[in-house]
C-alpha positions as CSV (number, residue, x, y, z in Angstrom):
1,M,0.0,0.0,0.0
2,S,1.4,3.4,-1.0
3,T,2.4,5.7,1.8
4,T,2.6,8.8,-0.4
5,Q,0.0,10.8,-2.4
6,T,0.5,13.1,-5.3
7,T,-0.3,16.7,-4.6
8,G,0.2,18.6,-7.8
9,K,3.7,17.5,-8.9
10,F,4.8,16.5,-5.4
11,E,4.7,13.1,-3.8
12,L,3.8,13.7,-0.2
13,P,3.2,11.2,2.6
14,E,-0.4,10.4,3.5
15,N,0.2,11.7,7.0
16,H,2.6,14.4,8.1
17,E,2.7,13.7,11.8
18,K,5.6,11.2,11.9
19,F,7.7,13.7,10.0
20,T,6.9,16.5,12.4
21,D,9.1,17.7,15.3
22,K,7.5,16.1,18.4
23,Y,7.2,19.3,20.2
24,F,4.8,20.7,17.7
25,L,2.5,17.6,17.9
26,R,2.5,17.9,21.7
27,S,1.8,21.7,21.5
28,K,-1.2,21.1,19.3
29,E,-2.5,18.5,21.7
30,I,-2.1,21.0,24.6
31,L,-3.9,23.7,22.6
32,E,-6.8,21.3,21.8
33,K,-7.1,20.2,25.4
34,E,-7.1,23.8,26.7
35,G,-9.6,25.0,24.0
36,L,-7.1,27.6,22.8
37,N,-7.0,28.3,19.1
38,P,-5.8,31.9,18.4
39,E,-5.3,33.3,14.9
40,V,-1.6,33.6,14.2
41,A,0.6,35.1,11.5
42,V,3.9,33.5,10.7
43,K,6.8,34.9,8.7
44,V,9.2,32.5,6.9
45,F,12.6,33.7,6.0
46,A,16.2,32.6,5.4
47,R,19.6,34.1,5.9
48,G,21.8,34.7,2.9
49,E,20.9,35.9,-0.6
50,G,20.1,34.5,-4.0
51,E,17.5,32.7,-6.0
52,V,14.1,32.0,-4.3
53,A,13.3,28.3,-4.4
54,G,11.3,25.6,-2.5
55,L,8.1,27.5,-2.2
56,E,6.0,25.3,-4.5
57,E,6.5,22.2,-2.4
58,A,5.9,24.2,0.8
59,E,2.6,25.4,-0.7
60,A,1.7,21.7,-1.5
61,I,2.5,20.7,2.1
62,V,0.3,23.5,3.6
63,E,-2.5,22.8,1.1
64,K,-2.5,19.0,1.8
65,Y,-2.3,19.0,5.6
66,S,-4.1,22.2,6.5
67,E,-7.5,21.4,8.1
68,S,-9.0,24.8,8.2
69,D,-10.7,26.9,5.4
70,E,-9.4,30.0,7.3
71,T,-5.7,29.3,6.7
72,E,-4.0,31.6,4.2
73,L,-0.6,31.2,2.6
74,H,1.2,34.1,0.8
75,V,4.5,33.7,-1.1
76,T,6.9,36.2,-2.4
77,E,6.7,37.3,-6.0
78,A,10.4,38.1,-6.0
79,D,12.9,35.9,-7.9
80,E,15.7,36.8,-5.5
81,F,15.9,37.2,-1.7
82,E,18.1,38.8,0.9
83,T,18.5,37.9,4.6
84,K,15.2,38.1,6.5
85,D,13.1,39.0,3.4
86,P,9.7,37.3,3.9
87,L,9.5,34.2,1.6
88,M,6.2,33.1,3.0
89,V,3.5,34.4,5.3
90,L,1.2,31.9,6.8
91,K,-2.0,33.0,8.6
92,G,-4.6,30.8,10.3
93,P,-5.9,29.2,13.5
94,A,-3.0,28.0,15.7
95,Q,-4.1,24.4,15.9
96,D,-4.1,24.3,12.1
97,V,-0.7,25.7,11.4
98,I,1.5,24.8,14.3
99,D,2.3,21.2,13.2
100,L,3.0,22.1,9.6
101,E,6.2,24.0,10.3
102,T,8.7,21.1,10.2
103,M,7.8,19.9,6.8
104,Y,7.4,23.2,5.0
105,L,10.6,24.6,6.4
106,G,12.4,21.5,5.3
107,A,11.0,21.9,1.8
108,V,12.1,25.5,1.6
109,S,15.5,24.8,3.1
110,H,16.1,22.0,0.7
111,G,14.9,24.1,-2.3
112,L,17.1,27.0,-1.4
113,T,20.2,24.8,-0.8
114,A,19.7,22.9,-4.1
115,A,19.3,26.2,-6.0
116,H,22.6,27.6,-4.9
117,P,25.7,25.8,-6.3
118,E,28.0,27.0,-3.5
119,H,26.0,24.8,-1.2
120,E,25.4,21.0,-1.3
121,T,22.2,19.1,-0.4
122,V,22.7,16.8,2.6
123,D,24.3,13.4,2.2
124,P,23.4,11.0,5.1
125,E,26.8,9.5,5.3
126,E,28.5,12.9,5.5
127,F,25.8,14.0,7.9
128,G,26.5,11.1,10.2
129,E,30.2,11.7,10.1
130,A,29.6,15.4,11.1
131,V,27.4,14.2,14.0
132,G,30.2,11.8,15.1
133,E,32.7,14.5,15.1
134,V,30.9,16.6,17.7
135,T,29.6,13.7,19.8
136,D,33.2,12.7,20.2
137,I,33.8,16.1,21.7
138,Y,30.9,16.4,24.1
139,D,30.8,14.5,27.4
140,V,27.0,14.9,27.4
141,P,24.2,13.4,25.2
142,L,23.5,15.0,21.8
143,L,19.9,15.1,20.6
144,E,19.5,15.4,16.8
145,F,17.0,18.1,15.9
146,G,17.6,18.4,12.1
147,A,14.2,17.6,10.6
148,R,13.3,21.3,9.9
149,H,16.6,21.8,8.0
150,Y,16.2,19.1,5.5
151,H,13.7,17.6,3.1
152,W,11.1,15.3,4.8
153,S,12.1,12.4,2.6
154,D,15.6,12.5,4.2
155,T,14.4,12.6,7.8
156,A,14.6,8.9,8.6
157,D,18.0,8.3,6.9
158,L,19.5,11.4,8.6
159,A,18.2,10.4,12.0
160,R,19.6,6.9,11.7
161,A,22.9,8.2,10.5
162,A,23.0,10.5,13.6
163,Y,22.1,7.7,15.9
164,D,24.8,5.4,14.4
165,N,27.4,8.1,15.0
166,G,26.6,8.9,18.7
167,A,23.3,10.9,18.9
168,V,21.0,9.4,21.6
169,A,17.6,10.6,20.3
170,T,15.9,12.5,17.5
171,S,12.9,14.9,17.2
172,T,10.6,12.9,14.8
173,D,8.8,9.6,15.1
174,V,9.9,8.5,11.6
175,G,13.5,9.1,12.5
176,A,13.3,7.5,15.9
177,A,11.6,4.4,14.5
178,T,14.8,3.5,12.7
179,F,16.3,2.6,16.0
180,G,13.1,1.5,17.8
181,E,12.3,4.6,19.7
182,E,9.9,7.6,19.5
183,G,10.7,11.2,18.8
184,V,11.6,13.5,21.7
185,G,11.3,17.3,22.3
186,T,11.0,20.2,24.7
187,T,8.5,23.0,24.6
188,P,8.8,25.3,21.5
189,H,8.7,29.1,21.2
190,A,5.4,28.9,19.3
191,L,3.4,27.5,22.2
192,T,4.9,30.0,24.7
193,I,4.2,32.9,22.4
194,M,0.5,31.8,22.0
195,L,0.2,31.5,25.7
196,G,1.9,34.8,26.2
197,E,-0.9,36.5,24.4
198,E,-3.4,34.7,26.6
199,Y,-1.7,34.9,30.0
200,G,0.9,37.7,29.6
201,E,4.7,37.5,28.9
202,D,5.7,37.3,32.5
203,N,3.5,34.2,33.1
204,A,3.8,32.4,29.7
205,T,6.9,30.3,30.2
206,R,5.7,28.9,33.6
207,K,2.2,28.4,32.2
208,T,3.7,26.5,29.3
209,A,5.5,24.2,31.7
210,E,2.3,23.8,33.8
211,L,0.2,22.8,30.8
212,F,2.8,20.5,29.5
213,D,3.0,18.8,32.9
214,E,-0.7,18.6,33.1
215,H,-1.4,17.0,29.7
216,M,1.7,14.9,29.0
217,D,2.4,11.4,30.3
218,E,4.6,11.5,33.4
219,D,7.4,9.5,31.7
220,I,8.0,12.4,29.3
221,P,10.8,14.7,30.6
222,R,9.5,18.2,31.4
223,T,12.1,20.3,29.5
224,T,10.9,23.9,29.2
225,L,12.3,26.5,26.7
226,V,13.2,29.6,28.7
227,D,14.6,32.2,26.2
228,T,11.3,33.3,24.4
229,W,11.2,36.6,26.3
230,N,15.0,37.0,26.7
231,Q,14.6,36.6,30.5
232,E,16.2,33.2,30.7
233,I,17.1,33.2,34.4
234,D,13.9,34.8,35.7
235,D,11.7,32.4,33.7
236,A,13.8,29.4,34.7
237,L,13.5,30.2,38.4
238,E,9.7,30.8,38.1
239,T,9.3,27.5,36.4
240,A,11.6,25.7,38.8
241,E,9.4,27.0,41.6
242,Y,6.5,25.2,40.1
243,F,8.3,21.9,39.7
244,E,9.9,21.9,43.2
245,N,6.9,20.0,44.6
246,R,6.4,17.7,41.6
247,D,8.1,14.3,41.6
248,V,9.1,14.5,37.9
249,E,12.2,14.9,35.9
250,Y,12.5,18.5,34.7
251,G,14.9,21.0,33.1
252,F,15.3,23.9,30.8
253,R,16.4,24.4,27.2
254,V,18.3,27.6,26.2
255,D,18.1,28.6,22.5
256,T,18.7,32.3,22.7
257,C,18.7,33.7,19.2
258,G,21.5,35.6,17.6
259,E,19.7,38.9,18.0
260,N,19.8,38.8,21.8
261,I,22.3,38.7,24.6
262,A,20.9,36.1,27.1
263,Q,20.1,37.3,30.6
264,G,23.2,37.1,32.7
265,G,25.5,37.6,29.6
266,R,27.2,40.7,28.3
267,E,28.2,42.2,25.0
268,F,30.9,40.6,22.9
269,D,34.3,41.0,24.4
270,P,37.0,40.4,21.8
271,E,39.5,39.6,24.6
272,A,37.3,36.9,26.1
273,E,37.5,33.2,25.3
274,P,35.6,32.1,22.1
275,Y,31.9,31.7,22.7
276,E,32.2,33.2,26.1
277,T,30.3,36.5,25.5
278,G,28.0,38.1,23.0
279,T,24.7,37.3,21.4
280,G,23.1,33.8,21.3
281,V,23.8,30.9,23.6
282,R,27.1,31.8,25.3
283,I,29.2,30.3,28.1
284,E,28.9,33.2,30.4
285,S,25.1,33.4,30.3
286,V,24.8,29.6,30.8
287,K,27.0,29.9,33.9
288,A,24.8,32.7,35.2
289,L,21.7,30.5,34.7
290,K,23.3,27.5,36.3
291,D,24.6,29.5,39.3
292,A,21.1,31.1,39.8
293,L,19.5,27.6,39.8
294,V,22.0,26.2,42.3
295,E,21.8,29.3,44.6
296,N,18.0,28.9,44.7
297,G,18.1,25.2,45.5
298,Y,17.3,23.9,42.1
299,D,20.4,21.7,41.6
300,D,18.3,18.9,40.1
301,A,17.1,21.0,37.1
302,E,18.9,19.9,33.9
303,I,20.1,22.3,31.3
304,V,19.9,21.5,27.5
305,L,21.6,23.9,25.1
306,S,20.7,24.4,21.4
307,S,21.5,26.8,18.6
308,G,24.8,26.2,16.7
309,F,25.9,23.2,18.7
310,G,26.7,21.1,15.7
311,N,29.7,23.4,15.1
312,P,32.9,21.6,16.3
313,K,34.5,24.9,17.4
314,K,31.5,25.8,19.6
315,A,31.3,22.2,20.8
316,E,35.0,22.3,21.9
317,A,34.5,25.6,23.7
318,F,31.5,24.5,25.6
319,H,33.0,21.1,26.4
320,Q,36.0,22.7,28.0
321,A,33.6,25.1,29.9
322,N,31.7,22.0,31.1
323,L,34.9,20.3,32.3
324,E,36.1,23.4,34.2
325,Y,32.7,24.0,35.8
326,E,32.5,20.5,37.0
327,E,36.0,20.5,38.4
328,E,35.2,23.7,40.3
329,N,31.7,23.0,41.4
330,G,31.3,19.2,41.4
331,E,28.5,19.2,38.8
332,K,28.1,19.8,35.1
333,L,27.4,23.3,33.7
334,F,24.9,21.7,31.2
335,D,23.5,18.2,30.7
336,A,22.7,17.8,27.0
337,V,22.8,19.6,23.7
338,G,20.4,19.7,20.8
339,A,21.7,20.2,17.2
340,G,20.3,19.9,13.7
341,A,22.5,21.7,11.2
342,F,25.4,19.4,10.2
343,S,25.8,20.3,6.6
344,D,26.5,23.4,4.5
345,G,23.0,24.6,3.6
346,I,20.6,27.5,3.6
347,Y,18.1,27.0,6.4
348,A,14.7,28.6,6.5
349,T,13.2,29.9,9.8
350,A,9.6,30.6,10.9
351,D,8.6,33.1,13.5
352,I,5.1,34.1,14.8
353,Y,4.7,37.8,14.7
354,E,1.0,38.3,15.4
355,V,-1.5,36.6,17.7
356,D,-5.2,37.4,17.5
357,G,-4.5,40.6,15.6
358,E,-1.9,41.9,18.2
359,E,1.8,42.1,17.5
360,F,3.3,39.2,19.5
361,S,6.7,37.5,18.9
362,K,9.7,36.2,20.8
363,V,12.1,39.0,21.8
364,G,14.5,39.7,19.0
365,R,12.2,38.6,16.2
366,E,9.6,41.4,16.4
367,A,7.8,42.6,13.2
368,D,5.7,45.6,12.5
369,A,2.3,43.9,11.8
370,E,1.0,46.9,9.7
371,A,4.2,47.0,7.7
372,M,4.0,43.2,7.2
373,D,0.4,43.6,5.9
374,E,1.6,46.2,3.4
375,Y,4.4,43.9,2.3
376,V,2.1,41.0,1.8
377,E,-0.3,43.1,-0.3
378,D,2.4,44.7,-2.4
379,Q,5.1,42.0,-2.8
380,M,3.4,38.7,-2.2
381,R,0.7,36.6,-3.8
382,Q,-1.9,34.5,-2.0
383,V,-1.7,30.9,-3.1
384,I,-4.1,29.4,-0.5
């Protein structure tokens, strides 16, 4: 029996869920159980410049798996793009769009990479070797989170290659099935942003953790993303306070974007050690978070780091920091890393910028909703 169906000129799987990052599936389940379904607007962009590509398959993915007549997809009319130019704008009910992101980003990323001869599309064997290079550096587990960077048809092979070269888990069920497991994941920015509009930014990260804890099976680790509002320490402490009376495994993921200096960090210091200071996930800010958790009695909270941790130079810097911290303090600075980009490609990103008609986004990725509407009207065409 065929597992794919033709949508236009694209062969797509009958069901997208096994190709989807687990945290989006769990987020959709939480929204459904809570009766929350705000209207969201999502901007898709890439860094770099050159020929626009990959949008037709992304359109086919949204068209096939979207379940609401209210969902709209707009794509750029430009033939060329520059960094952060909107390639797609997706609007619709949250429950309809949240679990489409992995597949459409993978299609756009694959298309952009293939269209630019200076980049090479991913090869599973080389991907596995790259994973092996960094797993040999780290003294903590590595989780493979690459599904959104690559074409959905490569997901299983890449996950297996990662596992064979030292990764301990992967983010999709189709990938994890290759080694007899299920996909894993933390909470995502998207869920916290939607809850931020409902409960306020200061309460959204903790509320995300509470709802995840309420609705997910107890054998699933409670790992909460804490960088959405660029108050990594404050939100981690608030969330840890909730978990201190719960007999469950819990921790925090830090994924601070390159536009922000994480709470507890400082501006780039050229005289500091590599990856010590500056924007994104940096050693100094992770130390500040760890110290704050320990000082407040939350020694049992694990820390997972993501964003650029497939880079061997970054891996080596953080590995050394982990060793030094453990030698000085008797425990690790961080407990695991998540990484997905292990090849030379152009990777698309999606950010929510509006929730129920109000500007709402993670800090560092704000967008002027009125200006976006004008851009959509003047420079994009509606395809769905």
